[in-house]
PDBQT receptor file of N, H, CA, C and O in Angstrom, charges set to zero:
ATOM      1  N   UNK A   1      -3.429  21.405   1.340  1.00  0.00    +0.000 N 
ATOM      2  CA  UNK A   1      -3.167  20.382   2.073  1.00  0.00    +0.000 C 
ATOM      3  C   UNK A   1      -2.657  21.439   3.138  1.00  0.00    +0.000 C 
ATOM      4  O   UNK A   1      -1.928  22.308   2.661  1.00  0.00    +0.000 OA
ATOM      5  N   UNK A   2      -2.962  21.531   4.762  1.00  0.00    +0.000 N 
ATOM      6  H   UNK A   2      -3.554  20.825   5.149  1.00  0.00    +0.000 HD
ATOM      7  CA  UNK A   2      -1.284  21.930   5.961  1.00  0.00    +0.000 C 
ATOM      8  C   UNK A   2      -0.575  20.720   5.952  1.00  0.00    +0.000 C 
ATOM      9  O   UNK A   2      -0.889  19.546   5.755  1.00  0.00    +0.000 OA
ATOM     10  N   UNK A   3       0.435  21.299   6.209  1.00  0.00    +0.000 N 
ATOM     11  H   UNK A   3       0.690  22.252   6.368  1.00  0.00    +0.000 HD
ATOM     12  CA  UNK A   3       1.347  20.547   6.315  1.00  0.00    +0.000 C 
ATOM     13  C   UNK A   3       1.893  20.669   7.778  1.00  0.00    +0.000 C 
ATOM     14  O   UNK A   3       2.153  21.848   8.019  1.00  0.00    +0.000 OA
ATOM     15  N   UNK A   4       2.226  19.594   9.137  1.00  0.00    +0.000 N 
ATOM     16  H   UNK A   4       2.015  18.636   8.941  1.00  0.00    +0.000 HD
ATOM     17  CA  UNK A   4       3.083  20.278  10.272  1.00  0.00    +0.000 C 
ATOM     18  C   UNK A   4       4.415  19.876  10.143  1.00  0.00    +0.000 C 
ATOM     19  O   UNK A   4       4.722  18.687  10.053  1.00  0.00    +0.000 OA
ATOM     20  N   UNK A   5       5.025  20.564  10.132  1.00  0.00    +0.000 N 
ATOM     21  H   UNK A   5       4.776  21.529  10.205  1.00  0.00    +0.000 HD
ATOM     22  CA  UNK A   5       6.475  20.032   9.989  1.00  0.00    +0.000 C 
ATOM     23  C   UNK A   5       7.069  18.892  11.182  1.00  0.00    +0.000 C 
ATOM     24  O   UNK A   5       6.541  18.976  12.291  1.00  0.00    +0.000 OA
ATOM     25  N   UNK A   6       7.831  18.145  11.041  1.00  0.00    +0.000 N 
ATOM     26  H   UNK A   6       8.259  18.077  10.140  1.00  0.00    +0.000 HD
ATOM     27  CA  UNK A   6       8.358  16.378  11.732  1.00  0.00    +0.000 C 
ATOM     28  C   UNK A   6       8.824  18.136  12.616  1.00  0.00    +0.000 C 
ATOM     29  O   UNK A   6       8.688  19.331  12.352  1.00  0.00    +0.000 OA
ATOM     30  N   UNK A   7       9.600  17.013  14.104  1.00  0.00    +0.000 N 
ATOM     31  H   UNK A   7       9.711  16.043  14.318  1.00  0.00    +0.000 HD
ATOM     32  CA  UNK A   7       9.957  17.504  14.962  1.00  0.00    +0.000 C 
ATOM     33  C   UNK A   7      11.805  17.182  14.578  1.00  0.00    +0.000 C 
ATOM     34  O   UNK A   7      12.428  16.339  13.932  1.00  0.00    +0.000 OA
ATOM     35  N   UNK A   8      12.094  18.218  15.282  1.00  0.00    +0.000 N 
ATOM     36  H   UNK A   8      11.589  18.903  15.807  1.00  0.00    +0.000 HD
ATOM     37  CA  UNK A   8      13.531  18.122  14.895  1.00  0.00    +0.000 C 
ATOM     38  C   UNK A   8      13.934  19.526  13.395  1.00  0.00    +0.000 C 
ATOM     39  O   UNK A   8      14.885  20.248  13.096  1.00  0.00    +0.000 OA
ATOM     40  N   UNK A   9      12.788  19.293  12.959  1.00  0.00    +0.000 N 
ATOM     41  H   UNK A   9      12.015  18.706  13.202  1.00  0.00    +0.000 HD
ATOM     42  CA  UNK A   9      12.941  20.744  11.298  1.00  0.00    +0.000 C 
ATOM     43  C   UNK A   9      13.347  21.534  11.883  1.00  0.00    +0.000 C 
ATOM     44  O   UNK A   9      12.887  21.780  12.997  1.00  0.00    +0.000 OA
ATOM     45  N   UNK A  10      14.380  22.239  11.342  1.00  0.00    +0.000 N 
ATOM     46  H   UNK A  10      14.754  22.039  10.436  1.00  0.00    +0.000 HD
ATOM     47  CA  UNK A  10      14.804  24.010  11.590  1.00  0.00    +0.000 C 
ATOM     48  C   UNK A  10      13.877  24.640  10.440  1.00  0.00    +0.000 C 
ATOM     49  O   UNK A  10      13.242  24.190   9.486  1.00  0.00    +0.000 OA
ATOM     50  N   UNK A  11      14.208  26.410  11.224  1.00  0.00    +0.000 N 
ATOM     51  H   UNK A  11      14.724  26.776  11.998  1.00  0.00    +0.000 HD
ATOM     52  CA  UNK A  11      12.670  27.347  11.126  1.00  0.00    +0.000 C 
ATOM     53  C   UNK A  11      12.327  27.624   9.721  1.00  0.00    +0.000 C 
ATOM     54  O   UNK A  11      11.248  27.654   9.129  1.00  0.00    +0.000 OA
ATOM     55  N   UNK A  12      13.960  27.887   9.225  1.00  0.00    +0.000 N 
ATOM     56  H   UNK A  12      14.837  27.863   9.705  1.00  0.00    +0.000 HD
ATOM     57  CA  UNK A  12      14.103  27.809   8.292  1.00  0.00    +0.000 C 
ATOM     58  C   UNK A  12      13.221  27.520   6.577  1.00  0.00    +0.000 C 
ATOM     59  O   UNK A  12      13.012  28.238   5.599  1.00  0.00    +0.000 OA
ATOM     60  N   UNK A  13      12.889  25.989   6.959  1.00  0.00    +0.000 N 
ATOM     61  H   UNK A  13      13.060  25.405   7.752  1.00  0.00    +0.000 HD
ATOM     62  CA  UNK A  13      12.700  25.349   5.990  1.00  0.00    +0.000 C 
ATOM     63  C   UNK A  13      10.818  25.936   5.953  1.00  0.00    +0.000 C 
ATOM     64  O   UNK A  13      10.313  25.605   4.880  1.00  0.00    +0.000 OA
ATOM     65  N   UNK A  14       9.940  26.596   6.777  1.00  0.00    +0.000 N 
ATOM     66  H   UNK A  14      10.351  26.865   7.648  1.00  0.00    +0.000 HD
ATOM     67  CA  UNK A  14       8.718  27.061   6.435  1.00  0.00    +0.000 C 
ATOM     68  C   UNK A  14       8.358  26.548   7.103  1.00  0.00    +0.000 C 
ATOM     69  O   UNK A  14       7.469  27.276   7.546  1.00  0.00    +0.000 OA
ATOM     70  N   UNK A  15       8.333  24.749   8.214  1.00  0.00    +0.000 N 
ATOM     71  H   UNK A  15       9.054  24.157   7.854  1.00  0.00    +0.000 HD
ATOM     72  CA  UNK A  15       7.532  24.244   8.068  1.00  0.00    +0.000 C 
ATOM     73  C   UNK A  15       7.428  24.266   9.748  1.00  0.00    +0.000 C 
ATOM     74  O   UNK A  15       6.516  24.206  10.572  1.00  0.00    +0.000 OA
ATOM     75  N   UNK A  16       8.931  24.390   9.777  1.00  0.00    +0.000 N 
ATOM     76  H   UNK A  16       9.672  24.438   9.108  1.00  0.00    +0.000 HD
ATOM     77  CA  UNK A  16       8.882  24.598  12.426  1.00  0.00    +0.000 C 
ATOM     78  C   UNK A  16       8.222  25.752  12.966  1.00  0.00    +0.000 C 
ATOM     79  O   UNK A  16       7.861  25.856  14.138  1.00  0.00    +0.000 OA
ATOM     80  N   UNK A  17       8.010  27.027  11.635  1.00  0.00    +0.000 N 
ATOM     81  H   UNK A  17       8.303  26.942  10.683  1.00  0.00    +0.000 HD
ATOM     82  CA  UNK A  17       7.952  28.142  12.656  1.00  0.00    +0.000 C 
ATOM     83  C   UNK A  17       6.172  27.178  12.977  1.00  0.00    +0.000 C 
ATOM     84  O   UNK A  17       5.852  27.167  14.166  1.00  0.00    +0.000 OA
ATOM     85  N   UNK A  18       5.040  26.377  11.866  1.00  0.00    +0.000 N 
ATOM     86  H   UNK A  18       5.300  26.387  10.900  1.00  0.00    +0.000 HD
ATOM     87  CA  UNK A  18       3.910  26.504  12.331  1.00  0.00    +0.000 C 
ATOM     88  C   UNK A  18       3.593  24.978  13.507  1.00  0.00    +0.000 C 
ATOM     89  O   UNK A  18       2.701  24.910  14.353  1.00  0.00    +0.000 OA
ATOM     90  N   UNK A  19       4.577  23.976  13.203  1.00  0.00    +0.000 N 
ATOM     91  H   UNK A  19       5.301  24.032  12.516  1.00  0.00    +0.000 HD
ATOM     92  CA  UNK A  19       4.414  23.391  14.701  1.00  0.00    +0.000 C 
ATOM     93  C   UNK A  19       4.268  23.900  15.986  1.00  0.00    +0.000 C 
ATOM     94  O   UNK A  19       3.357  23.849  16.812  1.00  0.00    +0.000 OA
ATOM     95  N   UNK A  20       5.441  24.432  15.965  1.00  0.00    +0.000 N 
ATOM     96  H   UNK A  20       6.181  24.473  15.294  1.00  0.00    +0.000 HD
ATOM     97  CA  UNK A  20       4.940  25.441  17.260  1.00  0.00    +0.000 C 
ATOM     98  C   UNK A  20       3.982  26.166  17.735  1.00  0.00    +0.000 C 
ATOM     99  O   UNK A  20       3.696  26.196  18.932  1.00  0.00    +0.000 OA
ATOM    100  N   UNK A  21       3.344  26.880  16.754  1.00  0.00    +0.000 N 
ATOM    101  H   UNK A  21       3.576  26.855  15.782  1.00  0.00    +0.000 HD
ATOM    102  CA  UNK A  21       2.110  27.390  17.071  1.00  0.00    +0.000 C 
ATOM    103  C   UNK A  21       0.609  26.746  17.438  1.00  0.00    +0.000 C 
ATOM    104  O   UNK A  21      -0.336  27.195  18.086  1.00  0.00    +0.000 OA
ATOM    105  N   UNK A  22       0.885  25.150  16.535  1.00  0.00    +0.000 N 
ATOM    106  H   UNK A  22       1.653  24.785  16.008  1.00  0.00    +0.000 HD
ATOM    107  CA  UNK A  22      -0.377  24.303  16.948  1.00  0.00    +0.000 C 
ATOM    108  C   UNK A  22       0.176  23.841  18.125  1.00  0.00    +0.000 C 
ATOM    109  O   UNK A  22      -0.492  24.130  19.119  1.00  0.00    +0.000 OA
ATOM    110  N   UNK A  23       1.269  23.163  18.343  1.00  0.00    +0.000 N 
ATOM    111  H   UNK A  23       1.811  22.928  17.536  1.00  0.00    +0.000 HD
ATOM    112  CA  UNK A  23       1.512  22.499  19.929  1.00  0.00    +0.000 C 
ATOM    113  C   UNK A  23       1.122  23.370  21.011  1.00  0.00    +0.000 C 
ATOM    114  O   UNK A  23       0.685  22.864  22.045  1.00  0.00    +0.000 OA
ATOM    115  N   UNK A  24       1.232  24.666  20.890  1.00  0.00    +0.000 N 
ATOM    116  H   UNK A  24       1.587  25.077  20.050  1.00  0.00    +0.000 HD
ATOM    117  CA  UNK A  24       0.945  25.812  21.579  1.00  0.00    +0.000 C 
ATOM    118  C   UNK A  24      -0.477  25.575  22.074  1.00  0.00    +0.000 C 
ATOM    119  O   UNK A  24      -1.059  25.274  23.116  1.00  0.00    +0.000 OA
ATOM    120  N   UNK A  25      -0.787  25.909  20.593  1.00  0.00    +0.000 N 
ATOM    121  H   UNK A  25      -0.314  26.154  19.747  1.00  0.00    +0.000 HD
ATOM    122  CA  UNK A  25      -2.459  26.253  20.664  1.00  0.00    +0.000 C 
ATOM    123  C   UNK A  25      -2.640  25.290  21.649  1.00  0.00    +0.000 C 
ATOM    124  O   UNK A  25      -3.094  25.884  22.627  1.00  0.00    +0.000 OA
ATOM    125  N   UNK A  26      -2.461  23.564  21.999  1.00  0.00    +0.000 N 
ATOM    126  H   UNK A  26      -2.093  23.082  21.204  1.00  0.00    +0.000 HD
ATOM    127  CA  UNK A  26      -3.033  22.489  22.174  1.00  0.00    +0.000 C 
ATOM    128  C   UNK A  26      -2.769  22.844  23.606  1.00  0.00    +0.000 C 
ATOM    129  O   UNK A  26      -3.682  23.226  24.338  1.00  0.00    +0.000 OA
ATOM    130  N   UNK A  27      -1.420  22.711  24.048  1.00  0.00    +0.000 N 
ATOM    131  H   UNK A  27      -0.678  22.400  23.453  1.00  0.00    +0.000 HD
ATOM    132  CA  UNK A  27      -0.967  22.947  25.246  1.00  0.00    +0.000 C 
ATOM    133  C   UNK A  27      -2.043  24.014  26.345  1.00  0.00    +0.000 C 
ATOM    134  O   UNK A  27      -2.131  23.873  27.564  1.00  0.00    +0.000 OA
ATOM    135  N   UNK A  28      -2.568  24.764  25.746  1.00  0.00    +0.000 N 
ATOM    136  H   UNK A  28      -2.496  24.878  24.755  1.00  0.00    +0.000 HD
ATOM    137  CA  UNK A  28      -3.445  26.044  26.426  1.00  0.00    +0.000 C 
ATOM    138  C   UNK A  28      -4.867  25.330  26.476  1.00  0.00    +0.000 C 
ATOM    139  O   UNK A  28      -5.422  25.706  27.509  1.00  0.00    +0.000 OA
ATOM    140  N   UNK A  29      -5.385  24.765  26.020  1.00  0.00    +0.000 N 
ATOM    141  H   UNK A  29      -4.934  24.460  25.181  1.00  0.00    +0.000 HD
ATOM    142  CA  UNK A  29      -6.166  23.912  25.504  1.00  0.00    +0.000 C 
ATOM    143  C   UNK A  29      -6.368  22.262  26.850  1.00  0.00    +0.000 C 
ATOM    144  O   UNK A  29      -7.260  21.680  27.467  1.00  0.00    +0.000 OA
ATOM    145  N   UNK A  30      -5.114  22.204  26.679  1.00  0.00    +0.000 N 
ATOM    146  H   UNK A  30      -4.390  22.677  26.177  1.00  0.00    +0.000 HD
ATOM    147  CA  UNK A  30      -4.875  20.858  27.520  1.00  0.00    +0.000 C 
ATOM    148  C   UNK A  30      -5.252  21.432  28.808  1.00  0.00    +0.000 C 
ATOM    149  O   UNK A  30      -5.863  20.531  29.381  1.00  0.00    +0.000 OA
ATOM    150  N   UNK A  31      -5.201  22.624  29.685  1.00  0.00    +0.000 N 
ATOM    151  H   UNK A  31      -4.704  23.356  29.219  1.00  0.00    +0.000 HD
ATOM    152  CA  UNK A  31      -4.631  23.241  30.650  1.00  0.00    +0.000 C 
ATOM    153  C   UNK A  31      -6.310  23.597  31.042  1.00  0.00    +0.000 C 
ATOM    154  O   UNK A  31      -6.533  24.112  32.138  1.00  0.00    +0.000 OA
ATOM    155  N   UNK A  32      -7.124  23.386  30.378  1.00  0.00    +0.000 N 
ATOM    156  H   UNK A  32      -6.943  22.967  29.488  1.00  0.00    +0.000 HD
ATOM    157  CA  UNK A  32      -7.830  23.252  30.887  1.00  0.00    +0.000 C 
ATOM    158  C   UNK A  32      -8.605  21.575  31.202  1.00  0.00    +0.000 C 
ATOM    159  O   UNK A  32      -8.972  20.775  30.342  1.00  0.00    +0.000 OA
ATOM    160  N   UNK A  33      -8.673  21.435  32.586  1.00  0.00    +0.000 N 
ATOM    161  H   UNK A  33      -8.375  22.085  33.285  1.00  0.00    +0.000 HD
ATOM    162  CA  UNK A  33      -9.180  20.216  32.902  1.00  0.00    +0.000 C 
ATOM    163  C   UNK A  33     -10.364  19.746  32.422  1.00  0.00    +0.000 C 
ATOM    164  O   UNK A  33     -10.396  18.654  31.857  1.00  0.00    +0.000 OA
ATOM    165  N   UNK A  34     -11.358  20.422  32.567  1.00  0.00    +0.000 N 
ATOM    166  H   UNK A  34     -11.331  21.310  33.026  1.00  0.00    +0.000 HD
ATOM    167  CA  UNK A  34     -12.325  19.982  32.028  1.00  0.00    +0.000 C 
ATOM    168  C   UNK A  34     -12.116  19.865  30.507  1.00  0.00    +0.000 C 
ATOM    169  O   UNK A  34     -12.372  18.662  30.469  1.00  0.00    +0.000 OA
ATOM    170  N   UNK A  35     -11.843  20.181  29.184  1.00  0.00    +0.000 N 
ATOM    171  H   UNK A  35     -11.634  21.158  29.214  1.00  0.00    +0.000 HD
ATOM    172  CA  UNK A  35     -11.497  19.635  29.019  1.00  0.00    +0.000 C 
ATOM    173  C   UNK A  35     -10.334  18.463  28.694  1.00  0.00    +0.000 C 
ATOM    174  O   UNK A  35     -10.607  17.637  27.823  1.00  0.00    +0.000 OA
ATOM    175  N   UNK A  36      -9.223  18.395  29.289  1.00  0.00    +0.000 N 
ATOM    176  H   UNK A  36      -9.002  19.066  29.997  1.00  0.00    +0.000 HD
ATOM    177  CA  UNK A  36      -8.335  16.990  29.878  1.00  0.00    +0.000 C 
ATOM    178  C   UNK A  36      -9.087  16.398  29.423  1.00  0.00    +0.000 C 
ATOM    179  O   UNK A  36      -9.237  16.016  28.263  1.00  0.00    +0.000 OA
ATOM    180  N   UNK A  37     -10.082  16.153  30.994  1.00  0.00    +0.000 N 
ATOM    181  H   UNK A  37      -9.960  16.464  31.937  1.00  0.00    +0.000 HD
ATOM    182  CA  UNK A  37     -10.304  14.847  31.147  1.00  0.00    +0.000 C 
ATOM    183  C   UNK A  37     -12.073  15.148  30.634  1.00  0.00    +0.000 C 
ATOM    184  O   UNK A  37     -12.610  16.054  31.271  1.00  0.00    +0.000 OA
ATOM    185  N   UNK A  38     -12.922  14.478  29.593  1.00  0.00    +0.000 N 
ATOM    186  H   UNK A  38     -12.485  13.742  29.075  1.00  0.00    +0.000 HD
ATOM    187  CA  UNK A  38     -14.086  14.094  29.803  1.00  0.00    +0.000 C 
ATOM    188  C   UNK A  38     -15.157  14.061  30.481  1.00  0.00    +0.000 C 
ATOM    189  O   UNK A  38     -15.680  12.976  30.733  1.00  0.00    +0.000 OA
ATOM    190  N   UNK A  39     -15.551  14.922  30.795  1.00  0.00    +0.000 N 
ATOM    191  H   UNK A  39     -15.127  15.804  30.590  1.00  0.00    +0.000 HD
ATOM    192  CA  UNK A  39     -16.246  13.858  32.224  1.00  0.00    +0.000 C 
ATOM    193  C   UNK A  39     -17.773  13.850  31.607  1.00  0.00    +0.000 C 
ATOM    194  O   UNK A  39     -18.589  13.018  32.004  1.00  0.00    +0.000 OA
ATOM    195  N   UNK A  40     -18.043  14.658  30.788  1.00  0.00    +0.000 N 
ATOM    196  H   UNK A  40     -17.379  15.333  30.466  1.00  0.00    +0.000 HD
ATOM    197  CA  UNK A  40     -19.927  14.710  30.067  1.00  0.00    +0.000 C 
ATOM    198  C   UNK A  40     -19.665  13.664  29.291  1.00  0.00    +0.000 C 
ATOM    199  O   UNK A  40     -18.594  13.073  29.157  1.00  0.00    +0.000 OA
ATOM    200  N   UNK A  41     -20.356  13.529  28.952  1.00  0.00    +0.000 N 
ATOM    201  H   UNK A  41     -21.226  14.009  29.061  1.00  0.00    +0.000 HD
ATOM    202  CA  UNK A  41     -20.697  11.978  27.335  1.00  0.00    +0.000 C 
ATOM    203  C   UNK A  41     -21.538  13.181  26.505  1.00  0.00    +0.000 C 
ATOM    204  O   UNK A  41     -21.388  13.330  25.292  1.00  0.00    +0.000 OA
ATOM    205  N   UNK A  42     -22.129  13.728  27.033  1.00  0.00    +0.000 N 
ATOM    206  H   UNK A  42     -22.251  13.607  28.018  1.00  0.00    +0.000 HD
ATOM    207  CA  UNK A  42     -22.865  14.768  25.638  1.00  0.00    +0.000 C 
ATOM    208  C   UNK A  42     -21.453  15.377  24.657  1.00  0.00    +0.000 C 
ATOM    209  O   UNK A  42     -20.297  15.321  25.077  1.00  0.00    +0.000 OA
ATOM    210  N   UNK A  43     -21.870  15.988  23.204  1.00  0.00    +0.000 N 
ATOM    211  H   UNK A  43     -22.809  16.033  22.863  1.00  0.00    +0.000 HD
ATOM    212  CA  UNK A  43     -20.962  16.062  22.772  1.00  0.00    +0.000 C 
ATOM    213  C   UNK A  43     -21.172  17.776  22.768  1.00  0.00    +0.000 C 
ATOM    214  O   UNK A  43     -20.195  18.503  22.587  1.00  0.00    +0.000 OA
ATOM    215  N   UNK A  44     -22.343  18.255  22.954  1.00  0.00    +0.000 N 
ATOM    216  H   UNK A  44     -23.136  17.664  23.101  1.00  0.00    +0.000 HD
ATOM    217  CA  UNK A  44     -22.554  19.351  22.595  1.00  0.00    +0.000 C 
ATOM    218  C   UNK A  44     -22.332  20.368  24.207  1.00  0.00    +0.000 C 
ATOM    219  O   UNK A  44     -22.405  21.590  24.334  1.00  0.00    +0.000 OA
ATOM    220  N   UNK A  45     -22.053  19.321  25.251  1.00  0.00    +0.000 N 
ATOM    221  H   UNK A  45     -21.993  18.328  25.149  1.00  0.00    +0.000 HD
ATOM    222  CA  UNK A  45     -21.204  20.804  26.277  1.00  0.00    +0.000 C 
ATOM    223  C   UNK A  45     -20.065  20.714  26.100  1.00  0.00    +0.000 C 
ATOM    224  O   UNK A  45     -19.145  21.516  26.264  1.00  0.00    +0.000 OA
ATOM    225  N   UNK A  46     -20.110  19.496  25.680  1.00  0.00    +0.000 N 
ATOM    226  H   UNK A  46     -20.857  18.845  25.547  1.00  0.00    +0.000 HD
ATOM    227  CA  UNK A  46     -18.234  18.850  25.380  1.00  0.00    +0.000 C 
ATOM    228  C   UNK A  46     -17.494  20.438  24.238  1.00  0.00    +0.000 C 
ATOM    229  O   UNK A  46     -16.698  21.295  24.622  1.00  0.00    +0.000 OA
ATOM    230  N   UNK A  47     -18.074  20.320  22.998  1.00  0.00    +0.000 N 
ATOM    231  H   UNK A  47     -18.720  19.624  22.686  1.00  0.00    +0.000 HD
ATOM    232  CA  UNK A  47     -17.877  21.696  22.098  1.00  0.00    +0.000 C 
ATOM    233  C   UNK A  47     -18.081  23.082  22.377  1.00  0.00    +0.000 C 
ATOM    234  O   UNK A  47     -17.451  24.029  21.905  1.00  0.00    +0.000 OA
ATOM    235  N   UNK A  48     -19.311  23.109  23.436  1.00  0.00    +0.000 N 
ATOM    236  H   UNK A  48     -19.823  22.340  23.819  1.00  0.00    +0.000 HD
ATOM    237  CA  UNK A  48     -19.364  24.294  24.718  1.00  0.00    +0.000 C 
ATOM    238  C   UNK A  48     -18.684  24.529  25.217  1.00  0.00    +0.000 C 
ATOM    239  O   UNK A  48     -18.627  25.758  25.223  1.00  0.00    +0.000 OA
ATOM    240  N   UNK A  49     -17.195  23.690  26.348  1.00  0.00    +0.000 N 
ATOM    241  H   UNK A  49     -17.241  22.691  26.342  1.00  0.00    +0.000 HD
ATOM    242  CA  UNK A  49     -16.363  23.944  26.868  1.00  0.00    +0.000 C 
ATOM    243  C   UNK A  49     -15.410  23.979  25.586  1.00  0.00    +0.000 C 
ATOM    244  O   UNK A  49     -14.450  24.616  26.019  1.00  0.00    +0.000 OA
ATOM    245  N   UNK A  50     -15.264  23.816  24.908  1.00  0.00    +0.000 N 
ATOM    246  H   UNK A  50     -16.044  23.298  24.557  1.00  0.00    +0.000 HD
ATOM    247  CA  UNK A  50     -13.890  23.784  23.763  1.00  0.00    +0.000 C 
ATOM    248  C   UNK A  50     -14.154  25.510  23.106  1.00  0.00    +0.000 C 
ATOM    249  O   UNK A  50     -13.187  26.271  23.088  1.00  0.00    +0.000 OA
ATOM    250  N   UNK A  51     -15.137  25.849  22.743  1.00  0.00    +0.000 N 
ATOM    251  H   UNK A  51     -15.922  25.230  22.757  1.00  0.00    +0.000 HD
ATOM    252  CA  UNK A  51     -15.764  27.000  22.555  1.00  0.00    +0.000 C 
ATOM    253  C   UNK A  51     -15.336  27.830  23.845  1.00  0.00    +0.000 C 
ATOM    254  O   UNK A  51     -14.463  28.678  23.659  1.00  0.00    +0.000 OA
ATOM    255  N   UNK A  52     -15.899  27.670  25.260  1.00  0.00    +0.000 N 
ATOM    256  H   UNK A  52     -16.608  26.981  25.411  1.00  0.00    +0.000 HD
ATOM    257  CA  UNK A  52     -15.485  28.803  25.954  1.00  0.00    +0.000 C 
ATOM    258  C   UNK A  52     -13.969  28.789  26.022  1.00  0.00    +0.000 C 
ATOM    259  O   UNK A  52     -13.492  29.868  25.673  1.00  0.00    +0.000 OA
ATOM    260  N   UNK A  53     -12.907  27.698  26.439  1.00  0.00    +0.000 N 
ATOM    261  H   UNK A  53     -13.294  26.821  26.723  1.00  0.00    +0.000 HD
ATOM    262  CA  UNK A  53     -12.152  27.892  26.129  1.00  0.00    +0.000 C 
ATOM    263  C   UNK A  53     -11.314  28.439  25.398  1.00  0.00    +0.000 C 
ATOM    264  O   UNK A  53     -10.164  28.609  25.805  1.00  0.00    +0.000 OA
ATOM    265  N   UNK A  54     -11.680  28.804  24.250  1.00  0.00    +0.000 N 
ATOM    266  H   UNK A  54     -12.613  28.666  23.919  1.00  0.00    +0.000 HD
ATOM    267  CA  UNK A  54     -10.772  29.402  22.485  1.00  0.00    +0.000 C 
ATOM    268  C   UNK A  54     -11.101  30.919  23.475  1.00  0.00    +0.000 C 
ATOM    269  O   UNK A  54     -10.275  31.827  23.561  1.00  0.00    +0.000 OA
ATOM    270  N   UNK A  55     -12.442  30.940  24.150  1.00  0.00    +0.000 N 
ATOM    271  H   UNK A  55     -13.114  30.202  24.080  1.00  0.00    +0.000 HD
ATOM    272  CA  UNK A  55     -13.018  32.647  24.321  1.00  0.00    +0.000 C 
ATOM    273  C   UNK A  55     -12.133  32.843  25.389  1.00  0.00    +0.000 C 
ATOM    274  O   UNK A  55     -11.214  33.452  24.841  1.00  0.00    +0.000 OA
ATOM    275  N   UNK A  56     -11.756  32.678  26.861  1.00  0.00    +0.000 N 
ATOM    276  H   UNK A  56     -12.503  32.183  27.305  1.00  0.00    +0.000 HD
ATOM    277  CA  UNK A  56     -10.449  32.135  27.313  1.00  0.00    +0.000 C 
ATOM    278  C   UNK A  56      -9.335  32.745  26.533  1.00  0.00    +0.000 C 
ATOM    279  O   UNK A  56      -8.845  33.870  26.432  1.00  0.00    +0.000 OA
ATOM    280  N   UNK A  57      -9.176  31.855  26.145  1.00  0.00    +0.000 N 
ATOM    281  H   UNK A  57      -9.574  30.941  26.227  1.00  0.00    +0.000 HD
ATOM    282  CA  UNK A  57      -7.735  32.477  25.906  1.00  0.00    +0.000 C 
ATOM    283  C   UNK A  57      -7.063  33.484  25.422  1.00  0.00    +0.000 C 
ATOM    284  O   UNK A  57      -6.155  34.237  25.775  1.00  0.00    +0.000 OA
ATOM    285  N   UNK A  58      -8.122  33.205  24.020  1.00  0.00    +0.000 N 
ATOM    286  H   UNK A  58      -8.860  32.594  23.734  1.00  0.00    +0.000 HD
ATOM    287  CA  UNK A  58      -8.214  34.837  23.164  1.00  0.00    +0.000 C 
ATOM    288  C   UNK A  58      -8.539  35.483  24.469  1.00  0.00    +0.000 C 
ATOM    289  O   UNK A  58      -9.461  34.883  25.019  1.00  0.00    +0.000 OA
ATOM    290  N   UNK A  59      -8.275  36.089  24.874  1.00  0.00    +0.000 N 
ATOM    291  H   UNK A  59      -7.525  36.577  24.427  1.00  0.00    +0.000 HD
ATOM    292  CA  UNK A  59      -8.622  37.311  26.040  1.00  0.00    +0.000 C 
ATOM    293  C   UNK A  59      -7.752  37.078  26.447  1.00  0.00    +0.000 C 
ATOM    294  O   UNK A  59      -6.822  37.830  26.155  1.00  0.00    +0.000 OA
ATOM    295  N   UNK A  60      -7.455  35.896  27.386  1.00  0.00    +0.000 N 
ATOM    296  H   UNK A  60      -8.211  35.285  27.624  1.00  0.00    +0.000 HD
ATOM    297  CA  UNK A  60      -6.014  35.660  27.869  1.00  0.00    +0.000 C 
ATOM    298  C   UNK A  60      -4.451  37.027  26.803  1.00  0.00    +0.000 C 
ATOM    299  O   UNK A  60      -3.627  37.888  27.111  1.00  0.00    +0.000 OA
ATOM    300  N   UNK A  61      -4.918  36.386  25.680  1.00  0.00    +0.000 N 
ATOM    301  H   UNK A  61      -5.587  35.687  25.429  1.00  0.00    +0.000 HD
ATOM    302  CA  UNK A  61      -3.644  37.287  24.506  1.00  0.00    +0.000 C 
ATOM    303  C   UNK A  61      -3.966  38.210  24.369  1.00  0.00    +0.000 C 
ATOM    304  O   UNK A  61      -2.985  38.952  24.402  1.00  0.00    +0.000 OA
ATOM    305  N   UNK A  62      -5.390  39.077  24.112  1.00  0.00    +0.000 N 
ATOM    306  H   UNK A  62      -6.187  38.474  24.086  1.00  0.00    +0.000 HD
ATOM    307  CA  UNK A  62      -5.888  40.214  23.733  1.00  0.00    +0.000 C 
ATOM    308  C   UNK A  62      -5.547  41.316  24.582  1.00  0.00    +0.000 C 
ATOM    309  O   UNK A  62      -5.200  42.455  24.272  1.00  0.00    +0.000 OA
ATOM    310  N   UNK A  63      -5.728  40.707  25.875  1.00  0.00    +0.000 N 
ATOM    311  H   UNK A  63      -6.011  39.781  26.128  1.00  0.00    +0.000 HD
ATOM    312  CA  UNK A  63      -5.057  41.702  27.392  1.00  0.00    +0.000 C 
ATOM    313  C   UNK A  63      -3.447  41.899  27.438  1.00  0.00    +0.000 C 
ATOM    314  O   UNK A  63      -2.917  42.991  27.646  1.00  0.00    +0.000 OA
ATOM    315  N   UNK A  64      -2.827  40.829  27.241  1.00  0.00    +0.000 N 
ATOM    316  H   UNK A  64      -3.257  39.943  27.073  1.00  0.00    +0.000 HD
ATOM    317  CA  UNK A  64      -0.965  41.081  26.728  1.00  0.00    +0.000 C 
ATOM    318  C   UNK A  64      -1.041  42.656  25.954  1.00  0.00    +0.000 C 
ATOM    319  O   UNK A  64      -0.563  43.766  26.192  1.00  0.00    +0.000 OA
ATOM    320  N   UNK A  65      -1.930  42.056  24.896  1.00  0.00    +0.000 N 
ATOM    321  H   UNK A  65      -2.318  41.155  24.703  1.00  0.00    +0.000 HD
ATOM    322  CA  UNK A  65      -1.405  43.491  23.834  1.00  0.00    +0.000 C 
ATOM    323  C   UNK A  65      -1.939  45.065  24.225  1.00  0.00    +0.000 C 
ATOM    324  O   UNK A  65      -1.565  46.041  23.575  1.00  0.00    +0.000 OA
ATOM    325  N   UNK A  66      -3.062  45.180  25.624  1.00  0.00    +0.000 N 
ATOM    326  H   UNK A  66      -3.365  44.387  26.152  1.00  0.00    +0.000 HD
ATOM    327  CA  UNK A  66      -3.573  45.954  25.867  1.00  0.00    +0.000 C 
ATOM    328  C   UNK A  66      -2.791  47.236  27.143  1.00  0.00    +0.000 C 
ATOM    329  O   UNK A  66      -3.421  48.240  27.475  1.00  0.00    +0.000 OA
TER     330      UNK A  66
């Protein structure tokens, strides 16, 4: 079962590093206004925007490697 470290946990415990990655990912997704405020009631449209946001985030991150 996945576990996310509590706030203030040191990175040496093995759990602290994962918390920052998860929080950073949520912050990136929260940067997309259409996902932050759900305007559409249909779940399939919301899921499509979520997938599009994930693709854009991945594209941005891959661009920094090249």
